[in-house]
C-alpha positions as CSV (number, residue, x, y, z in Angstrom):
1,X,76.1,107.3,109.5
2,X,73.3,105.7,107.7
3,X,73.6,104.3,104.1
4,X,71.1,106.9,102.8
5,X,73.3,109.7,104.3
6,X,76.5,108.2,102.7
7,X,74.8,108.0,99.3
8,X,73.3,111.5,99.5
9,X,76.6,113.0,100.5
10,X,78.5,111.1,97.8
11,X,76.3,112.3,95.0
12,X,76.0,115.9,96.3
13,X,79.8,116.1,96.2
14,X,80.3,114.5,92.7
15,X,81.6,117.0,90.0
16,X,78.9,118.7,88.0
17,X,80.2,117.2,84.8
18,X,80.1,113.6,86.0
19,X,79.0,111.0,83.5
20,X,78.2,107.4,83.6
21,X,81.8,106.5,83.1
22,X,82.7,108.1,86.3
23,X,81.2,105.3,88.3
24,X,84.7,104.0,88.9
25,X,84.9,106.7,91.6
26,X,81.9,105.3,93.4
27,X,82.4,102.5,96.1
28,X,81.5,99.2,94.8
29,X,78.9,98.7,97.5
30,X,77.0,101.8,96.4
31,X,76.9,101.1,92.7
32,X,73.5,99.3,92.9
33,X,72.1,102.6,94.4
34,X,73.1,104.9,91.6
35,X,69.8,104.9,89.6
36,X,67.9,105.1,92.8
37,X,69.7,108.2,94.1
38,X,69.3,109.9,90.7
39,X,65.6,108.9,90.0
40,X,64.4,112.4,90.6
41,X,67.3,114.0,88.8
42,X,66.6,113.1,85.1
43,X,68.8,115.9,83.8
44,X,71.8,115.1,86.0
45,X,74.1,114.3,83.1
46,X,73.0,117.3,80.8
47,X,75.3,120.3,80.2
48,X,74.2,123.3,82.3
49,X,73.8,126.9,81.8
50,X,76.4,129.5,82.9
51,X,76.3,130.3,86.7
52,X,73.3,128.0,87.3
53,X,74.0,124.3,87.2
54,X,70.3,123.6,88.1
55,X,69.3,124.9,84.6
56,X,70.3,121.9,82.4
57,X,70.1,121.8,78.6
58,X,69.7,118.2,77.4
59,X,69.1,118.7,73.5
60,X,71.8,120.1,71.3
61,X,71.1,120.7,67.6
62,X,73.6,120.7,64.7
63,X,72.8,121.7,61.1
64,X,69.2,122.4,60.0
65,X,68.9,121.9,56.1
66,X,65.9,123.2,54.3
67,X,65.2,122.5,50.5
68,X,62.0,124.4,49.3
69,X,60.1,124.2,46.1
70,X,57.0,125.9,44.8
71,X,54.6,123.3,46.1
72,X,56.7,121.3,48.5
73,X,59.7,121.3,50.8
74,X,62.0,119.0,52.8
75,X,64.0,119.4,56.0
76,X,66.6,117.5,58.0
77,X,68.5,118.1,61.2
78,X,71.0,116.4,63.5
79,X,70.5,116.3,67.3
80,X,72.5,115.0,70.3
81,X,70.3,114.2,73.3
82,X,71.6,113.7,76.8
83,X,68.2,112.8,78.1
84,X,64.7,112.0,76.8
85,X,63.5,115.3,75.4
86,X,60.9,117.0,73.2
87,X,62.4,118.4,70.0
88,X,60.5,121.3,68.2
89,X,60.3,120.9,64.5
90,X,60.4,123.6,61.8
91,X,56.9,124.5,60.7
92,X,53.6,125.5,62.4
93,X,49.9,124.7,62.5
94,X,49.7,126.3,59.0
95,X,52.6,124.4,57.6
96,X,52.6,121.1,59.4
97,X,55.6,118.9,58.9
98,X,54.8,115.6,57.2
99,X,56.4,112.2,56.6
100,X,58.7,112.8,59.6
101,X,61.3,110.2,60.3
102,X,63.9,109.7,63.0
103,X,66.9,107.7,61.9
104,X,64.9,106.5,59.0
105,X,62.0,105.3,61.1
106,X,58.5,106.9,61.2
107,X,58.0,109.3,64.0
108,X,54.9,110.6,65.7
109,X,54.5,114.4,65.5
110,X,52.5,116.1,68.3
111,X,51.5,119.6,69.0
112,X,53.4,121.1,72.0
113,X,53.1,124.7,72.9
114,X,51.3,125.2,69.6
115,X,54.5,124.0,67.7
116,X,55.1,120.6,66.0
117,X,57.3,118.4,68.1
118,X,58.4,114.8,68.6
119,X,59.7,113.1,71.7
120,X,63.2,111.4,71.5
121,X,65.4,109.3,73.8
122,X,69.1,109.7,74.7
123,X,71.5,109.6,71.8
124,X,72.2,111.0,68.2
125,X,69.2,111.4,65.9
126,X,68.7,112.3,62.4
127,X,65.3,114.0,61.8
128,X,63.8,114.3,58.3
129,X,60.5,115.5,57.0
130,X,58.7,117.3,54.4
131,X,56.1,120.1,53.7
132,X,53.3,120.6,51.2
133,X,51.8,123.9,50.2
134,X,50.2,125.6,47.2
135,X,53.1,128.2,47.0
136,X,56.2,129.0,48.9
137,X,55.1,130.8,52.1
138,X,56.3,134.3,53.1
139,X,57.9,132.8,56.3
140,X,58.5,129.4,58.0
141,X,58.7,129.0,61.7
142,X,62.0,127.4,62.9
143,X,63.0,126.3,66.4
144,X,64.6,129.1,68.6
145,X,67.7,126.8,69.4
146,X,68.4,126.4,65.7
147,X,72.3,126.3,65.1
148,X,73.6,126.6,61.5
149,X,70.9,126.7,58.9
150,X,71.2,126.0,55.2
151,X,68.4,127.1,52.9
152,X,67.9,126.1,49.2
153,X,64.9,127.7,47.4
154,X,64.0,126.6,43.8
155,X,67.5,124.9,43.7
156,X,69.2,128.3,44.5
157,X,71.4,128.2,47.7
158,X,70.6,131.2,49.9
159,X,73.9,132.4,51.6
160,X,72.3,135.0,53.9
161,X,68.8,133.8,55.1
162,X,66.8,136.3,57.1
163,X,65.8,135.0,60.6
164,X,63.6,137.3,62.8
165,X,61.3,136.3,65.6
166,X,62.0,132.6,65.2
167,X,60.9,132.8,61.6
168,X,62.8,132.2,58.4
169,X,61.6,135.0,56.0
170,X,61.1,133.6,52.4
171,X,60.0,136.7,50.6
172,X,61.9,137.4,47.3
173,X,63.5,140.5,48.7
174,X,64.8,138.6,51.8
175,X,66.1,135.7,49.7
176,X,68.3,138.1,47.6
177,X,66.9,136.8,44.3
178,X,66.2,140.3,42.9
179,X,68.9,142.2,44.7
180,X,72.2,140.1,44.6
181,X,74.7,141.2,47.2
182,X,78.2,140.1,47.8
183,X,79.3,139.9,51.5
184,X,82.7,138.6,52.6
185,X,83.3,136.4,55.7
186,X,84.8,138.6,58.3
187,X,85.1,138.3,62.1
188,X,86.0,141.1,64.5
189,X,87.0,139.5,67.8
190,X,87.7,141.3,71.1
191,X,88.8,139.4,74.2
192,X,88.3,140.4,77.8
193,X,89.3,138.4,80.8
194,X,88.4,138.8,84.5
195,X,90.7,137.4,87.3
196,X,88.6,136.7,90.4
197,X,91.4,136.4,93.1
198,X,89.6,133.7,95.2
199,X,90.7,130.3,96.3
200,X,90.9,128.7,93.8
201,X,91.6,131.6,91.5
202,X,88.7,131.9,88.9
203,X,89.2,133.3,85.4
204,X,86.3,134.4,83.2
205,X,86.8,134.9,79.5
206,X,84.4,137.2,77.7
207,X,84.5,137.0,73.9
208,X,82.9,139.8,71.8
209,X,82.2,138.7,68.1
210,X,81.1,140.9,65.3
211,X,80.3,138.6,62.4
212,X,79.5,139.2,58.7
213,X,79.2,136.9,55.7
214,X,77.6,133.6,55.5
215,X,76.8,131.2,58.4
216,X,79.8,129.0,59.3
217,X,81.7,127.1,61.9
218,X,84.9,128.8,63.4
219,X,87.4,127.8,66.0
220,X,88.6,130.2,68.7
221,X,91.9,128.4,69.8
222,X,92.9,130.3,73.0
223,X,89.6,130.5,75.0
224,X,90.8,128.2,77.7
225,X,94.3,128.6,79.1
226,X,96.5,125.6,80.0
227,X,96.0,124.2,83.5
228,X,92.5,125.9,83.9
229,X,89.4,123.9,84.6
230,X,86.2,124.9,82.8
231,X,83.2,125.5,85.0
232,X,80.5,126.9,82.8
233,X,80.0,128.1,79.3
234,X,77.2,130.6,78.1
235,X,76.7,131.5,74.5
236,X,73.8,132.7,72.4
237,X,75.3,130.8,69.5
238,X,75.8,127.0,69.5
239,X,79.3,126.5,71.0
240,X,81.3,123.5,72.2
241,X,84.6,123.5,74.2
242,X,87.2,121.1,72.7
243,X,89.6,118.9,74.6
244,X,92.6,121.1,73.5
245,X,90.9,124.3,75.0
246,X,89.7,125.7,71.8
247,X,86.1,126.8,71.3
248,X,84.0,125.6,68.4
249,X,81.3,128.0,67.5
250,X,78.6,128.1,64.8
251,X,78.3,131.8,63.9
252,X,76.0,133.8,61.8
253,X,76.0,137.5,60.9
254,X,75.4,139.8,63.9
255,X,77.0,140.8,67.2
256,X,77.4,138.1,69.8
257,X,79.0,137.4,73.2
258,X,80.4,134.3,74.7
259,X,81.5,133.8,78.3
260,X,83.6,131.0,79.7
261,X,84.2,130.6,83.4
262,X,87.1,128.6,84.6
263,X,89.3,128.1,87.7
264,X,92.9,127.1,88.5
265,X,93.3,124.3,91.0
266,X,96.5,125.5,92.7
267,X,98.2,128.8,93.7
268,X,99.1,131.0,90.7
269,X,101.8,133.6,90.8
270,X,101.9,134.5,87.1
271,X,99.3,134.5,84.4
272,X,100.7,134.4,80.8
273,X,99.2,135.2,77.6
274,X,101.5,132.8,75.8
275,X,100.3,133.5,72.3
276,X,102.1,134.4,69.1
277,X,99.3,134.4,66.5
278,X,98.6,137.1,64.0
279,X,95.0,135.6,63.7
280,X,94.3,136.4,67.4
281,X,93.8,140.0,68.8
282,X,97.2,141.6,69.4
283,X,95.9,142.8,72.9
284,X,93.5,141.7,75.5
285,X,92.0,143.6,78.4
286,X,92.2,141.9,81.8
287,X,90.3,143.0,84.8
288,X,91.2,142.2,88.4
289,X,88.8,141.5,91.3
290,X,90.7,141.5,94.5
291,X,89.7,139.5,97.5
292,X,91.7,141.3,100.2
293,X,90.3,139.1,103.0
294,X,92.3,136.2,101.3
295,X,95.3,138.0,100.1
296,X,96.5,141.4,99.1
297,X,98.4,141.5,95.8
298,X,100.0,144.0,93.6
299,X,99.8,143.6,89.7
300,X,103.1,143.8,88.0
301,X,104.6,143.7,84.4
302,X,101.4,144.8,82.6
303,X,100.2,148.5,82.3
304,X,96.9,149.7,83.9
305,X,94.3,151.3,81.7
306,X,91.1,153.2,82.3
307,X,88.3,150.6,81.8
308,X,85.8,153.4,81.1
309,X,87.8,154.3,77.9
310,X,87.6,150.7,76.5
311,X,84.9,148.2,75.5
312,X,85.3,146.4,78.8
313,X,82.0,144.7,79.7
314,X,79.9,147.1,81.7
315,X,79.6,144.8,84.8
316,X,83.4,144.9,85.0
317,X,84.1,148.5,84.6
318,X,84.4,149.1,88.4
319,X,87.4,146.9,88.5
320,X,91.1,147.8,87.7
321,X,91.9,146.9,84.1
322,X,95.2,146.1,82.5
323,X,96.4,145.9,78.8
324,X,97.9,142.6,78.0
325,X,99.8,142.0,74.8
326,X,100.6,138.6,73.2
327,X,103.5,137.1,75.0
328,X,103.0,139.3,78.2
329,X,102.8,137.9,81.7
330,X,100.7,139.4,84.6
331,X,102.6,138.9,87.9
332,X,101.0,138.7,91.3
333,X,103.2,140.1,94.0
334,X,101.8,139.1,97.4
335,X,101.8,141.8,99.9
336,X,99.8,140.1,102.7
337,X,97.9,136.8,103.2
338,X,94.6,136.7,105.1
339,X,92.9,139.6,106.8
340,X,94.0,139.9,110.4
341,X,91.2,142.2,111.3
342,X,88.1,141.2,109.4
343,X,84.9,143.0,109.8
344,X,82.4,141.3,112.3
345,X,79.6,139.2,110.9
346,X,76.5,141.2,110.0
347,X,73.6,138.9,110.6
348,X,69.9,139.2,111.5
349,X,67.6,136.4,112.8
350,X,63.8,135.9,112.7
351,X,62.6,133.1,115.0
352,X,59.3,131.3,115.3
353,X,58.7,129.0,118.2
354,X,55.8,126.4,118.7
355,X,55.3,125.0,122.2
356,X,54.7,121.2,122.1
357,X,51.7,119.7,123.6
358,X,53.4,118.4,126.7
359,X,54.7,121.9,127.4
360,X,58.2,120.7,127.9
361,X,59.9,122.0,124.7
362,X,59.7,124.0,121.6
363,X,59.9,123.4,117.8
364,X,61.8,126.3,116.4
365,X,62.2,127.8,112.9
366,X,65.1,130.3,112.3
367,X,65.6,132.7,109.3
368,X,69.1,134.1,109.3
369,X,70.2,136.6,106.8
370,X,73.3,138.7,106.3
371,X,77.0,138.7,105.6
372,X,79.6,136.4,106.9
373,X,83.2,137.7,107.1
374,X,84.7,135.3,109.7
375,X,84.0,132.0,111.5
376,X,82.8,130.1,108.5
377,X,80.5,127.7,110.5
378,X,77.3,128.1,112.4
379,X,76.5,125.8,115.3
380,X,73.2,125.2,117.1
381,X,72.9,125.5,120.9
382,X,74.0,122.4,122.9
383,X,70.5,121.9,124.3
384,X,68.7,121.9,120.8
385,X,68.5,119.1,118.2
386,X,69.0,120.4,114.6
387,X,66.6,118.8,112.1
388,X,66.9,120.5,108.7
389,X,69.0,123.3,107.3
390,X,68.8,125.1,103.9
391,X,71.4,127.9,102.8
392,X,70.4,129.9,99.7
393,X,67.7,127.3,98.9
394,X,70.0,124.3,99.1
395,X,69.7,121.6,101.7
396,X,72.8,121.3,103.8
397,X,74.7,118.3,105.3
398,X,74.6,118.7,109.2
399,X,77.9,117.9,110.9
400,X,79.4,117.8,114.3
401,X,81.9,120.5,115.3
402,X,85.3,118.9,116.0
403,X,85.8,121.4,118.9
404,X,82.6,121.0,120.9
405,X,80.6,118.2,119.2
406,X,77.7,120.6,118.5
407,X,75.5,120.2,115.5
408,X,76.0,122.8,112.7
409,X,76.7,123.6,109.0
410,X,79.8,124.8,107.2
411,X,79.5,128.0,105.2
412,X,81.1,128.7,101.8
413,X,79.7,132.0,100.7
414,X,79.8,135.3,102.4
415,X,76.2,136.2,101.5
416,X,74.0,134.1,103.8
417,X,70.3,133.2,103.5
418,X,69.8,130.3,106.0
419,X,66.5,128.6,107.0
420,X,66.5,125.9,109.7
421,X,64.2,123.9,112.0
422,X,65.3,122.5,115.4
423,X,63.8,121.2,118.6
424,X,64.6,121.7,122.3
425,X,63.4,119.8,125.3
426,X,64.1,122.8,127.7
427,X,61.9,125.8,128.3
428,X,63.4,129.3,127.4
């Protein structure tokens, strides 16, 4: 196998959360090639969005602080960057930020997508700047990825700033100066989990939050179960998964949803809600997605409920649901392993052939679509030479079958969308 093939395979199989410190797992002879392999992957080390590791997010904000006076204002914000990125600043073409500094050094502000922005390198950055106006504007544009925001107007702290359409509204009624109102900090939390009985077993935790009061930072301690490996996190609020499995969230008033997808590395016979905490919901609702082609199980020790009579996420309501109390354990009683009589594969093929100039062979392009239920490998014919294969838009590693030494690819998902090109030196 060529050196390039080894390098490509190595970095394709690296964990998605790999960092520079993981180079200890790379053979010493390949270390000089790391930067070369990743030259077209500038966002490789950035955290990714839920269910789509190709969509990376490389810039993470912390607090945005605004102090506004009758004829001027100042702002400051903290950012953590995993890659060189453009950072949108508060303000607009009508209220352009001035005297902008990054880590106390002057910064160049440019117009990007009609918003003020600066370009920053990897690392932690403190951004500061100011505004100048004749009077406090009715509204001030803020970045759409703003986390917690602190607003002070005329030396008065605004506990409940109004944010609509990426704008901070600064009218007197919105600031609460003429109509003071007292709102307590409250959090209504509902927890739903979905067990996807695959190999490995996957557990998706869905948190529904109803928040009132001021913006603040909260910790949700039981989001990640012991022994489970986090795969992806999606949240409309700034959130971070801590090393102890808790979730740190910057909340503000409103209704929000957070989803964490995890997996368990080995076989699991019981799943425990090992919690005794009055601050956590007394009950959770767990849904179970069976994979009968892998194993048939019976759920024991927790009562079944009607998902349509609960607040279970809409996309899970077609699954069996169970009410799990703190301290309960869901037991998986295995009835059968595997599927002795799986359904046949349901595949369709569209083929284009081009006769070569010598008239002795063809270049062939196949498009194969359908459902795979058995035989998780596709091989080419012995008389053909496989050139390039894509499955669901991703280039695949071509391997030789240990049984007949024919070229082919391994399949990992039942839903198949395959494109390949190959050649043959024989006439059909």
